[in-house]
N, CA, C and O of each residue as an XYZ file, in Angstrom:
872
protein
N       5.357     15.123     -0.657
C       5.336     14.055      0.335
C       6.663     13.334      0.322
O       7.226     13.072     -0.741
N       7.165     13.012      1.497
C       8.380     12.225      1.605
C       8.104     11.011      2.450
O       7.140     10.973      3.215
N       8.959     10.015      2.309
C       8.776      8.837      3.133
C      10.139      8.306      3.528
O      11.134      8.543      2.843
N      10.178      7.577      4.651
C      11.408      6.970      5.105
C      11.770      5.798      4.209
O      10.961      5.337      3.404
N      12.995      5.326      4.362
C      13.386      4.103      3.694
C      12.563      2.951      4.249
O      12.128      2.984      5.401
N      12.351      1.931      3.421
C      11.501      0.813      3.821
C      12.064      0.121      5.045
O      13.229     -0.277      5.048
N      11.253     -0.032      6.091
C      11.720     -0.728      7.284
C      11.676     -2.223      7.081
O      11.158     -2.715      6.078
N      12.223     -2.940      8.041
C      12.174     -4.390      8.016
C      10.826     -4.852      8.522
O      10.393     -4.398      9.581
N      10.132     -5.749      7.802
C       8.802     -6.173      8.230
C       8.852     -6.982      9.503
O       9.868     -7.606      9.807
N       7.747     -6.979     10.262
C       7.685     -7.795     11.464
C       7.610     -9.262     11.114
O       7.295     -9.619      9.978
N       7.896    -10.115     12.079
C       7.780    -11.551     11.851
C       6.310    -11.922     11.784
O       5.581    -11.806     12.769
N       5.882    -12.372     10.607
C       4.513    -12.852     10.427
C       4.474    -13.595      9.113
O       5.405    -13.504      8.313
N       3.416    -14.321      8.890
C       3.256    -15.085      7.658
C       3.241    -14.130      6.469
O       2.346    -13.289      6.379
N       4.218    -14.234      5.543
C       4.246    -13.293      4.415
C       2.974    -13.311      3.572
O       2.618    -12.306      2.956
N       2.289    -14.457      3.548
C       1.079    -14.538      2.737
C      -0.030    -13.650      3.286
O      -0.977    -13.327      2.570
N       0.081    -13.247      4.569
C      -0.945    -12.407      5.174
C      -0.641    -10.928      5.009
O      -1.495    -10.080      5.270
N       0.584    -10.615      4.574
C       0.967     -9.216      4.474
C       0.540     -8.627      3.143
O       1.379     -8.193      2.354
N      -0.758     -8.610      2.891
C      -1.258     -8.059      1.633
C      -2.147     -6.852      1.856
O      -2.661     -6.273      0.899
N      -2.335     -6.463      3.120
C      -3.070     -5.258      3.464
C      -2.155     -4.346      4.284
O      -1.572     -4.773      5.281
N      -2.037     -3.097      3.857
C      -1.300     -2.129      4.640
C      -2.212     -1.434      5.633
O      -3.436     -1.507      5.524
N      -1.608     -0.759      6.605
C      -2.352      0.067      7.554
C      -1.837      1.492      7.444
O      -0.632      1.731      7.512
N      -2.747      2.430      7.276
C      -2.408      3.849      7.240
C      -3.018      4.512      8.465
O      -4.237      4.503      8.637
N      -2.181      5.083      9.311
C      -2.630      5.762     10.519
C      -2.568      7.262     10.272
O      -1.503      7.808      9.987
N      -3.698      7.916     10.380
C      -3.778      9.351     10.128
C      -3.427     10.114     11.403
O      -4.111      9.996     12.420
N      -2.355     10.895     11.331
C      -1.874     11.621     12.512
C      -1.351     12.991     12.131
O      -0.363     13.461     12.695
N      -2.015     13.642     11.166
C      -1.483     14.891     10.616
C      -2.197     16.144     11.103
O      -1.755     17.253     10.801
N      -3.279     15.998     11.843
C      -4.094     17.155     12.195
C      -3.478     18.058     13.244
O      -2.513     17.697     13.918
N      -4.062     19.252     13.367
C      -3.561     20.255     14.301
C      -4.038     20.024     15.728
O      -3.440     20.564     16.659
N      -5.079     19.251     15.933
C      -5.654     19.003     17.262
C      -6.147     20.291     17.898
O      -5.913     20.529     19.083
N      -6.832     21.126     17.118
C      -7.247     22.439     17.608
C      -8.237     22.322     18.773
O      -8.194     23.143     19.688
N      -9.111     21.337     18.762
C     -10.081     21.188     19.842
C      -9.426     20.702     21.132
O      -9.900     21.007     22.226
N      -8.335     19.945     21.000
C      -7.638     19.443     22.177
C      -6.775     20.531     22.812
O      -6.567     20.534     24.025
N      -6.271     21.456     21.990
C      -5.428     22.518     22.512
C      -3.966     22.149     22.633
O      -3.153     22.973     23.051
N      -3.619     20.934     22.278
C      -2.245     20.447     22.265
C      -2.206     19.236     21.337
O      -3.261     18.674     21.041
N      -1.029     18.810     20.864
C      -0.985     17.679     19.928
C      -1.503     16.385     20.560
O      -0.815     15.767     21.373
N      -2.700     15.984     20.190
C      -3.248     14.781     20.806
C      -2.466     13.537     20.404
O      -2.494     12.530     21.112
N      -1.770     13.599     19.275
C      -0.954     12.459     18.854
C       0.080     12.085     19.906
O       0.501     10.931     19.990
N       0.491     13.071     20.712
C       1.564     12.858     21.682
C       1.065     12.692     23.112
O       1.872     12.537     24.028
N      -0.243     12.723     23.318
C      -0.786     12.535     24.662
C      -0.468     11.132     25.170
O      -0.687     10.160     24.447
N       0.044     11.002     26.395
C       0.359      9.663     26.909
C      -0.907      8.893     27.297
O      -1.780      9.402     28.000
N      -0.973      7.665     26.819
C      -2.046      6.744     27.178
C      -1.378      5.415     27.528
O      -0.719      4.808     26.684
N      -1.544      4.974     28.747
C      -0.872      3.748     29.168
C       0.631      3.864     29.112
O       1.324      2.870     28.890
N       1.149      5.067     29.311
C       2.590      5.263     29.351
C       3.248      5.506     28.009
O       4.469      5.650     27.946
N       2.464      5.557     26.916
C       3.041      5.768     25.591
C       2.231      6.828     24.851
O       1.020      6.923     25.051
N       2.881      7.631     23.996
C       2.117      8.596     23.202
C       1.056      7.885     22.374
O       1.258      6.760     21.917
N      -0.056      8.545     22.191
C      -1.194      7.943     21.491
C      -0.809      7.434     20.102
O      -1.238      6.352     19.700
N      -0.007      8.202     19.370
C       0.372      7.778     18.022
C       1.284      6.553     18.070
O       1.222      5.701     17.184
N       2.120      6.460     19.088
C       2.972      5.280     19.256
C       2.114      4.065     19.568
O       2.345      2.983     19.028
N       1.128      4.237     20.436
C       0.218      3.140     20.778
C      -0.484      2.617     19.529
O      -0.597      1.405     19.346
N      -0.957      3.522     18.666
C      -1.635      3.105     17.439
C      -0.677      2.383     16.507
O      -1.029      1.354     15.930
N       0.531      2.912     16.355
C       1.512      2.285     15.467
C       1.910      0.903     15.978
O       2.031     -0.036     15.192
N       2.112      0.775     17.276
C       2.482     -0.517     17.839
C       1.359     -1.539     17.650
O       1.622     -2.716     17.401
N       0.116     -1.089     17.769
C      -1.014     -1.992     17.554
C      -1.024     -2.512     16.129
O      -1.233     -3.704     15.901
N      -0.798     -1.621     15.165
C      -0.777     -2.041     13.762
C       0.395     -2.973     13.490
O       0.253     -3.960     12.767
N       1.554     -2.664     14.067
C       2.736     -3.503     13.867
C       2.564     -4.891     14.474
O       3.179     -5.850     14.008
N       1.735     -5.007     15.506
C       1.504     -6.303     16.143
C       0.541     -7.176     15.341
O       0.335     -8.343     15.674
N      -0.044     -6.616     14.291
C      -0.943     -7.373     13.428
C      -0.148     -7.986     12.275
O       1.065     -7.797     12.176
N      -0.844     -8.720     11.405
C      -0.190     -9.320     10.237
C      -0.108     -8.362      9.064
O       0.506     -8.689      8.049
N      -0.711     -7.187      9.177
C      -0.712     -6.239      8.061
C       0.677     -5.630      7.859
O       1.471     -5.505      8.792
N       0.937     -5.258      6.609
C       2.233     -4.664      6.271
C       2.140     -3.996      4.918
O       1.587     -4.600      4.000
N       2.645     -2.786      4.734
C       3.385     -1.981      5.693
C       2.457     -1.201      6.626
O       1.241     -1.166      6.438
N       3.067     -0.578      7.636
C       2.368      0.360      8.503
C       2.885      1.752      8.161
O       4.086      2.017      8.233
N       1.971      2.630      7.791
C       2.300      3.994      7.377
C       1.664      4.965      8.359
O       0.488      4.828      8.694
N       2.426      5.935      8.819
C       1.886      6.996      9.659
C       1.991      8.302      8.885
O       3.076      8.697      8.458
N       0.862      8.963      8.709
C       0.820     10.226      7.972
C       0.955     11.373      8.969
O       0.186     11.462      9.926
N       1.926     12.245      8.743
C       2.166     13.371      9.644
C       2.045     14.680      8.884
O       2.217     14.730      7.666
N       1.746     15.733      9.623
C       1.616     17.062      9.024
C       1.954     18.109     10.059
O       3.110     18.514     10.179
N       0.950     18.559     10.816
C       1.206     19.442     11.954
C       2.044     18.683     12.988
O       1.859     17.483     13.190
N       2.964     19.400     13.636
C       3.859     18.791     14.636
C       4.624     17.576     14.088
O       4.916     16.635     14.826
N       4.943     17.608     12.789
C       5.585     16.448     12.160
C       6.887     16.070     12.850
O       7.162     14.888     13.056
N       7.693     17.069     13.208
C       8.983     16.768     13.821
C       8.852     16.020     15.120
O       9.557     15.035     15.341
N       7.958     16.470     15.993
C       7.775     15.819     17.292
C       7.235     14.404     17.127
O       7.650     13.484     17.832
N       6.312     14.240     16.198
C       5.704     12.924     16.006
C       6.711     11.949     15.411
O       6.760     10.787     15.815
N       7.503     12.402     14.469
C       8.534     11.528     13.895
C       9.549     11.120     14.956
O      10.021      9.983     14.958
N       9.885     12.030     15.849
C      10.802     11.691     16.939
C      10.198     10.608     17.833
O      10.894      9.677     18.238
N       8.910     10.728     18.139
C       8.242      9.734     18.985
C       8.227      8.357     18.332
O       8.262      7.337     19.021
N       8.177      8.330     17.004
C       8.076      7.071     16.262
C       9.424      6.534     15.803
O       9.482      5.506     15.129
N      10.499      7.209     16.155
C      11.801      6.928     15.549
C      12.259      5.483     15.712
O      12.955      4.964     14.840
N      11.890      4.827     16.792
C      12.356      3.460     17.052
C      11.442      2.389     16.460
O      11.722      1.198     16.593
N      10.370      2.793     15.818
C       9.409      1.817     15.275
C       9.608      1.638     13.775
O       9.907      2.608     13.077
N       9.447      0.411     13.262
C       9.638      0.144     11.836
C       8.407      0.526     11.009
O       7.746     -0.329     10.418
N       8.122      1.809     10.982
C       6.987      2.305     10.217
C       7.491      3.198      9.082
O       8.600      3.730      9.134
N       6.657      3.349      8.064
C       6.918      4.331      7.027
C       6.257      5.643      7.427
O       5.121      5.650      7.902
N       6.955      6.740      7.237
C       6.406      8.057      7.519
C       6.032      8.728      6.200
O       6.871      8.868      5.310
N       4.786      9.137      6.079
C       4.323      9.899      4.918
C       4.086     11.334      5.374
O       3.176     11.592      6.162
N       4.883     12.251      4.894
C       4.696     13.647      5.256
C       3.689     14.278      4.300
O       3.829     14.198      3.080
N       2.686     14.897      4.875
C       1.599     15.492      4.104
C       1.698     17.014      4.175
O       1.242     17.611      5.150
N       2.283     17.653      3.162
C       2.408     19.111      3.205
C       1.075     19.833      3.060
O       0.974     21.024      3.355
N       0.048     19.110      2.604
C      -1.269     19.716      2.413
C      -2.219     19.386      3.556
O      -3.435     19.387      3.368
N      -1.674     19.101      4.746
C      -2.517     18.624      5.840
C      -3.617     19.600      6.224
O      -4.663     19.182      6.721
N      -3.400     20.907      6.000
C      -4.425     21.886      6.367
C      -5.676     21.766      5.507
O      -6.727     22.291      5.877
N      -5.586     21.088      4.372
C      -6.779     20.855      3.537
C      -7.816     20.032      4.286
O      -9.018     20.256      4.145
N      -7.348     19.082      5.080
C      -8.260     18.213      5.798
C      -7.870     16.756      5.657
O      -6.816     16.432      5.110
N      -8.723     15.888      6.151
C      -8.416     14.471      6.227
C      -8.169     13.838      4.860
O      -7.360     12.918      4.742
N      -8.858     14.323      3.831
C      -8.714     13.721      2.504
C      -7.265     13.741      2.041
O      -6.790     12.775      1.446
N      -6.562     14.833      2.310
C      -5.170     14.924      1.865
C      -4.302     13.878      2.552
O      -3.360     13.363      1.949
N      -4.607     13.561      3.801
C      -3.836     12.550      4.517
C      -4.139     11.149      4.000
O      -3.243     10.309      3.918
N      -5.392     10.897      3.654
C      -5.726      9.604      3.051
C      -4.954      9.441      1.748
O      -4.399      8.375      1.483
N      -4.916     10.498      0.930
C      -4.188     10.425     -0.334
C      -2.702     10.195     -0.103
O      -2.083      9.385     -0.793
N      -2.123     10.911      0.872
C      -0.694     10.758      1.156
C      -0.368      9.343      1.623
O       0.625      8.756      1.192
N      -1.195      8.804      2.495
C      -0.967      7.443      2.974
C      -1.111      6.418      1.873
O      -0.315      5.484      1.781
N      -2.122      6.586      1.033
C      -2.348      5.648     -0.066
C      -1.182      5.674     -1.047
O      -0.735      4.622     -1.505
N      -0.685      6.866     -1.375
C       0.453      6.969     -2.288
C       1.662      6.222     -1.737
O       2.385      5.570     -2.491
N       1.884      6.311     -0.430
C       2.998      5.600      0.190
C       2.794      4.094      0.137
O       3.733      3.354     -0.156
N       1.587      3.633      0.414
C       1.288      2.198      0.345
C       1.503      1.678     -1.071
O       2.118      0.630     -1.264
N       1.001      2.403     -2.051
C       1.152      1.960     -3.443
C       2.620      1.963     -3.856
O       3.053      1.084     -4.601
N       3.389      2.940     -3.383
C       4.798      2.977     -3.701
C       5.595      1.862     -3.052
O       6.655      1.479     -3.546
N       5.085      1.343     -1.945
C       5.773      0.278     -1.226
C       5.680     -1.045     -1.985
O       6.664     -1.778     -2.078
N       4.500     -1.350     -2.527
C       4.311     -2.632     -3.208
C       3.139     -2.554     -4.178
O       2.088     -1.999     -3.858
N       3.332     -3.115     -5.358
C       2.244     -3.194     -6.328
C       1.309     -4.364     -6.046
O       0.249     -4.473     -6.663
N       1.690     -5.235     -5.123
C       0.861     -6.412     -4.827
C      -0.081     -6.189     -3.660
O      -0.762     -7.124     -3.238
N      -0.141     -4.982     -3.127
C      -1.038     -4.688     -2.013
C      -2.489     -4.882     -2.450
O      -2.918     -4.330     -3.464
N      -3.232     -5.663     -1.686
C      -4.645     -5.907     -1.992
C      -5.541     -4.781     -1.499
O      -6.622     -4.551     -2.041
N      -5.087     -4.089     -0.476
C      -5.916     -3.033      0.086
C      -5.209     -2.398      1.261
O      -4.082     -2.754      1.607
N      -5.908     -1.435      1.874
C      -5.319     -0.794      3.048
C      -6.411     -0.490      4.061
O      -7.575     -0.277      3.721
N      -5.990     -0.480      5.309
C      -6.864     -0.121      6.419
C      -6.526      1.301      6.830
O      -5.377      1.606      7.149
N      -7.523      2.165      6.823
C      -7.339      3.547      7.261
C      -7.780      3.636      8.715
O      -8.933      3.357      9.045
N      -6.850      4.028      9.579
C      -7.114      4.112     11.010
C      -6.778      5.513     11.510
O      -6.003      6.239     10.888
N      -7.372      5.879     12.640
C      -7.130      7.177     13.259
C      -6.243      6.991     14.479
O      -6.350      5.987     15.183
N      -5.373      7.949     14.726
C      -4.457      7.791     15.863
C      -5.140      8.098     17.191
O      -4.558      7.856     18.249
N      -6.371      8.629     17.159
C      -6.998      9.066     18.408
C      -8.072      8.115     18.917
O      -8.934      8.517     19.699
N      -8.030      6.854     18.481
C      -8.958      5.838     18.980
C      -8.169      4.848     19.836
O      -7.595      3.904     19.292
N      -8.125      5.030     21.133
C      -7.300      4.162     21.984
C      -7.729      2.709     21.976
O      -6.955      1.844     22.385
N      -8.939      2.412     21.523
C      -9.389      1.028     21.454
C      -8.872      0.269     20.250
O      -9.123     -0.930     20.123
N      -8.152      0.944     19.360
C      -7.594      0.293     18.173
C      -6.485     -0.660     18.577
O      -5.586     -0.288     19.331
N      -6.545     -1.908     18.073
C      -5.542     -2.904     18.426
C      -5.304     -3.872     17.286
O      -5.977     -3.788     16.259
N      -4.360     -4.793     17.443
C      -4.120     -5.777     16.392
C      -5.338     -6.633     16.095
O      -5.522     -7.087     14.966
N      -6.180     -6.859     17.115
C      -7.412     -7.611     16.890
C      -8.373     -6.851     15.982
O      -9.172     -7.464     15.275
N      -8.301     -5.526     15.997
C      -9.120     -4.715     15.090
C      -8.741     -5.007     13.650
O      -9.607     -5.245     12.808
N      -7.454     -4.987     13.372
C      -6.966     -5.273     12.019
C      -7.377     -6.676     11.597
O      -7.867     -6.873     10.486
N      -7.180     -7.647     12.477
C      -7.517     -9.033     12.158
C      -9.002     -9.193     11.846
O      -9.368     -9.925     10.926
N      -9.855     -8.515     12.603
C     -11.300     -8.625     12.390
C     -11.710     -8.041     11.042
O     -12.550     -8.613     10.347
N     -11.121     -6.907     10.671
C     -11.453     -6.294      9.385
C     -10.987     -7.159      8.221
O     -11.721     -7.347      7.251
N      -9.767     -7.685      8.314
C      -9.244     -8.522      7.233
C     -10.034     -9.814      7.122
O     -10.365    -10.244      6.017
N     -10.339    -10.438      8.247
C     -11.112    -11.678      8.222
C     -12.480    -11.464      7.596
O     -12.953    -12.298      6.824
N     -13.112    -10.353      7.927
C     -14.432    -10.060      7.349
C     -14.331     -9.867      5.843
O     -15.210    -10.307      5.102
N     -13.277     -9.219      5.388
C     -13.099     -9.049      3.939
C     -12.878    -10.395      3.260
O     -13.421    -10.651      2.186
N     -12.083    -11.249      3.886
C     -11.804    -12.557      3.299
C     -13.078    -13.391      3.170
O     -13.251    -14.119      2.192
N     -13.961    -13.285      4.149
C     -15.158    -14.130      4.144
C     -16.294    -13.552      3.306
O     -17.189    -14.293      2.899
N     -16.280    -12.260      3.040
C     -17.372    -11.644      2.279
C     -16.968    -11.203      0.883
O     -17.822    -11.063      0.008
N     -15.663    -10.982      0.659
C     -15.140    -10.446     -0.603
C     -15.662     -9.044     -0.908
O     -15.597     -8.596     -2.053
N     -16.182     -8.348      0.109
C     -16.645     -6.980     -0.112
C     -15.447     -6.052     -0.341
O     -14.349     -6.290      0.162
N     -15.692     -4.986     -1.116
C     -14.630     -4.045     -1.419
C     -14.249     -3.159     -0.261
O     -13.133     -2.642     -0.213
N     -15.176     -2.975      0.690
C     -14.924     -2.152      1.872
C     -15.452     -2.890      3.099
O     -16.531     -3.482      3.066
N     -14.683     -2.846      4.170
C     -15.140     -3.350      5.464
C     -14.908     -2.232      6.476
O     -13.792     -1.731      6.615
N     -15.963     -1.849      7.175
C     -15.871     -0.717      8.099
C     -16.297     -1.132      9.499
O     -17.101     -2.047      9.676
N     -15.745     -0.445     10.484
C     -16.148     -0.653     11.867
C     -17.526     -0.045     12.093
O     -17.848      1.004     11.537
N     -18.331     -0.704     12.907
C     -19.628     -0.151     13.303
C     -19.625      0.105     14.800
O     -19.301     -0.780     15.592
N     -19.985      1.316     15.177
C     -20.128      1.682     16.582
C     -21.049      2.882     16.667
O     -21.089      3.714     15.761
N     -21.774      2.963     17.744
C     -22.739      4.037     17.970
C     -23.696      4.205     16.788
O     -24.061      5.324     16.425
N     -24.094      3.082     16.199
C     -25.099      3.107     15.148
C     -24.642      3.612     13.796
O     -25.473      3.929     12.945
N     -23.341      3.695     13.578
C     -22.853      4.183     12.288
C     -21.589      3.439     11.890
O     -20.951      2.777     12.709
N     -21.240      3.564     10.612
C     -19.998      2.998     10.104
C     -18.920      4.070     10.112
O     -19.187      5.238      9.832
N     -17.698      3.659     10.437
C     -16.619      4.636     10.466
C     -15.261      3.981     10.485
O     -15.123      2.788     10.211
N     -14.258      4.773     10.810
C     -12.885      4.283     10.889
C     -12.681      3.491     12.183
O     -13.299      3.766     13.211
N     -11.790      2.497     12.094
C     -10.981      2.092     10.964
C     -11.814      1.351      9.907
O     -12.803      0.685     10.215
N     -11.382      1.492      8.674
C     -12.065      0.845      7.562
C     -11.040      0.298      6.587
O      -9.994      0.901      6.351
N     -11.363     -0.858      6.027
C     -10.504     -1.504      5.044
C     -11.045     -1.221      3.650
O     -12.236     -1.390      3.388
N     -10.160     -0.788      2.760
C     -10.518     -0.520      1.368
C      -9.668     -1.407      0.467
O      -8.440     -1.352      0.517
N     -10.319     -2.223     -0.355
C      -9.553     -3.009     -1.314
C      -9.088     -2.103     -2.453
O      -9.538     -0.966     -2.587
N      -8.185     -2.630     -3.261
C      -7.523     -1.810     -4.273
C      -8.491     -1.229     -5.289
O      -8.186     -0.204     -5.899
N      -9.645     -1.847     -5.491
C     -10.553     -1.284     -6.486
C     -11.136      0.062     -6.053
O     -11.716      0.784     -6.865
N     -10.979      0.395     -4.760
C     -11.427      1.704     -4.290
C     -10.294      2.720     -4.197
O     -10.521      3.854     -3.775
N      -9.095      2.340     -4.577
C      -7.988      3.290     -4.520
C      -8.229      4.527     -5.386
O      -7.935      5.634     -4.936
N      -8.757      4.388     -6.624
C      -9.029      5.606     -7.408
C      -9.986      6.564     -6.700
O      -9.798      7.780     -6.754
N     -11.006      6.025     -6.039
C     -11.950      6.878     -5.320
C     -11.273      7.574     -4.147
O     -11.587      8.727     -3.851
N     -10.354      6.896     -3.480
C      -9.628      7.516     -2.371
C      -8.681      8.596     -2.872
O      -8.525      9.632     -2.227
N      -8.054      8.364     -4.005
C      -7.186      9.393     -4.583
C      -7.974     10.644     -4.968
O      -7.423     11.745     -4.995
N      -9.254     10.476     -5.264
C     -10.089     11.604     -5.692
C     -10.661     12.404     -4.526
O     -11.304     13.429     -4.747
N     -10.443     11.961     -3.295
C     -10.989     12.665     -2.136
C     -10.399     14.061     -2.011
O      -9.228     14.290     -2.314
N     -11.231     14.986     -1.559
C     -10.797     16.355     -1.316
C     -11.465     16.877     -0.047
O     -12.595     16.500      0.266
N     -10.769     17.738      0.677
C     -11.371     18.448      1.794
C     -11.388     17.685      3.099
O     -10.561     16.806      3.342
N     -12.358     18.046      3.942
C     -12.421     17.562      5.314
C     -13.119     16.226      5.476
O     -12.949     15.568      6.503
N     -13.891     15.811      4.501
C     -14.822     14.711      4.719
C     -14.156     13.361      4.933
O     -14.735     12.503      5.599
N     -12.984     13.144      4.405
C     -12.403     11.819      4.494
C     -13.129     10.852      3.579
O     -13.639     11.247      2.530
N     -13.178      9.584      3.972
C     -13.700      8.541      3.071
C     -15.147      8.160      3.357
O     -15.617      7.150      2.832
N     -15.863      8.919      4.159
C     -17.221      8.499      4.528
C     -18.146      8.392      3.328
O     -18.972      7.481      3.257
N     -18.013      9.326      2.375
C     -18.940      9.244      1.241
C     -18.566      8.098      0.307
O     -19.425      7.594     -0.416
N     -17.291      7.672      0.306
C     -16.897      6.488     -0.454
C     -17.566      5.259      0.153
O     -18.084      4.409     -0.571
N     -17.554      5.165      1.477
C     -18.229      4.054      2.156
C     -19.730      4.091      1.885
O     -20.340      3.058      1.609
N     -20.320      5.275      1.964
C     -21.765      5.394      1.753
C     -22.151      4.984      0.344
O     -23.158      4.301      0.157
N     -21.374      5.384     -0.646
C     -21.680      5.031     -2.034
C     -21.550      3.524     -2.252
O     -22.370      2.922     -2.947
N     -20.527      2.918     -1.663
C     -20.344      1.475     -1.806
C     -21.449      0.707     -1.099
O     -21.858     -0.359     -1.560
N     -21.939      1.243      0.023
C     -23.029      0.581      0.745
C     -24.298      0.517     -0.093
O     -25.070     -0.435      0.022
N     -24.519      1.516     -0.929
C     -25.719      1.544     -1.771
C     -25.745      0.407     -2.778
O     -26.816     -0.005     -3.225
N     -24.570     -0.105     -3.139
C     -24.510     -1.214     -4.094
C     -24.134     -2.523     -3.402
O     -23.760     -3.494     -4.060
N     -24.235     -2.544     -2.080
C     -24.010     -3.769     -1.323
C     -22.577     -4.232     -1.266
O     -22.313     -5.427     -1.136
N     -21.631     -3.288     -1.363
C     -20.223     -3.677     -1.385
C     -19.501     -3.292     -0.095
O     -18.282     -3.125     -0.089
N     -20.253     -3.151      0.991
C     -19.662     -2.827      2.286
C     -20.080     -3.878      3.312
O     -21.265     -4.166      3.478
N     -19.100     -4.439      3.989
C     -19.356     -5.306      5.137
C     -18.992     -4.528      6.389
O     -18.248     -3.548      6.328
N     -19.509     -4.960      7.505
C     -19.246     -4.238      8.747
C     -18.815     -5.192      9.846
O     -19.142     -6.379      9.835
N     -18.070     -4.637     10.799
C     -17.630     -5.393     11.971
C     -18.007     -4.590     13.205
O     -17.572     -3.446     13.333
N     -18.803     -5.142     14.124
C     -19.134     -4.409     15.348
C     -17.885     -4.238     16.223
O     -17.296     -5.218     16.679
N     -17.498     -2.995     16.446
C     -16.314     -2.698     17.256
C     -16.649     -1.545     18.202
O     -16.179     -0.425     18.004
N     -17.452     -1.810     19.221
C     -17.913     -0.729     20.099
C     -16.789      0.012     20.814
O     -16.958      1.180     21.165
N     -15.646     -0.636     21.038
C     -14.539      0.038     21.724
C     -13.987      1.197     20.908
O     -13.360      2.102     21.458
N     -14.216      1.174     19.603
C     -13.699      2.231     18.734
C     -14.540      3.497     18.812
O     -14.178      4.515     18.222
N     -15.659      3.447     19.533
C     -16.477      4.648     19.689
C     -15.762      5.710     20.509
O     -16.094      6.891     20.411
N     -14.790      5.311     21.311
C     -14.035      6.260     22.134
C     -12.943      6.882     21.276
O     -12.024      6.191     20.836
N     -13.045      8.183     21.038
C     -11.951      8.899     20.402
C     -11.662     10.158     21.217
O     -12.478     10.593     22.030
N     -10.504     10.719     20.985
C     -10.032     11.820     21.829
C      -9.944     13.092     20.999
O      -9.017     13.275     20.210
N     -10.922     13.963     21.192
C     -10.944     15.228     20.464
C     -10.782     16.435     21.383
O     -10.296     17.480     20.951
N     -11.182     16.302     22.635
C     -11.199     17.437     23.558
C     -10.495     17.065     24.867
O     -10.304     15.881     25.147
N     -10.110     18.055     25.665
C      -9.526     17.735     26.979
C     -10.456     16.892     27.840
O      -9.995     16.055     28.615
N     -11.768     17.109     27.708
C     -12.734     16.319     28.488
C     -12.677     14.849     28.084
O     -12.735     13.965     28.939
N     -12.562     14.584     26.768
C     -12.425     13.204     26.305
C     -11.203     12.548     26.935
O     -11.263     11.405     27.388
N     -10.107     13.276     26.960
C      -8.858     12.724     27.489
C      -8.964     12.474     28.989
O      -8.501     11.443     29.478
N      -9.563     13.399     29.717
C      -9.717     13.210     31.160
C     -10.591     11.992     31.466
O     -10.292     11.221     32.378
N     -11.668     11.823     30.701
C     -12.521     10.647     30.918
C     -11.741      9.357     30.690
O     -11.890      8.393     31.441
N     -10.905      9.346     29.644
C     -10.120      8.149     29.364
C      -9.140      7.866     30.500
O      -8.998      6.721     30.929
N      -8.472      8.900     30.983
C      -7.515      8.703     32.055
C      -8.184      8.185     33.323
O      -7.600      7.393     34.063
N      -9.402      8.633     33.565
C     -10.146      8.159     34.733
C     -10.443      6.668     34.659
O     -10.601      5.998     35.680
N     -10.519      6.147     33.400
C     -10.863      4.754     33.189
C      -9.639      3.868     32.961
O      -9.766      2.645     32.901
N      -8.449      4.475     32.832
C      -7.232      3.738     32.499
C      -6.426      3.446     33.757
O      -6.098      4.377     34.493
N      -6.097      2.191     34.030
C      -5.260      1.879     35.196
C      -3.905      2.551     35.090
O      -3.363      2.652     33.989
N      -3.336      3.016     36.199
C      -2.011      3.645     36.147
C      -0.946      2.658     35.713
O      -1.061      1.455     35.945
N       0.108      3.191     35.071
C       1.217      2.341     34.637
C       2.055      1.973     35.844
O       2.408      2.833     36.651
N       2.374      0.686     35.966
C       3.163      0.226     37.112
C       4.597      0.720     37.028
O       5.403      0.427     37.910
């Protein structure tokens, strides 16, 4: 794994910059048939839209994990102050990208309280999403805060540092869902209703539906 030199943080209260954001953008997009990370939404590639949303929040740093199509995605992100985590094991599945992003966050600062794991293919992700997850963690002190939509918990999700060992232990395609499920059994998961996050882009049909609902760029 490699990472860029540390970018300059955005203007925000330094006391709030204790949670990083990791955006997973390393997959092959086999169901879409083309790199969904680069699909234009509102005039910007999807991965750029996700990165800009995270940068507009108080969280810091913002890490984008790349794997398949890494060169094209890094070019799209070149003007943004994000850290790039290259995941050479991206074909293993989502777990490898979570590990790569977490390693970059930990290398950035030892004072990080936690990180938010987000997907690049949820166009409803915004700075308000980050704020809602962090606020819920502050008010509940739960180790994990996850978005709830369509009757289930999922990404984006905030993991405090006490769950970092469990995230490092992830393997395969599953991602962090079983970490969330295990924490829920002991009452250490809070949730935030975020119905807009139910929209994700996996297939050409998903993308066409989104475009039908998105106003054209002026």
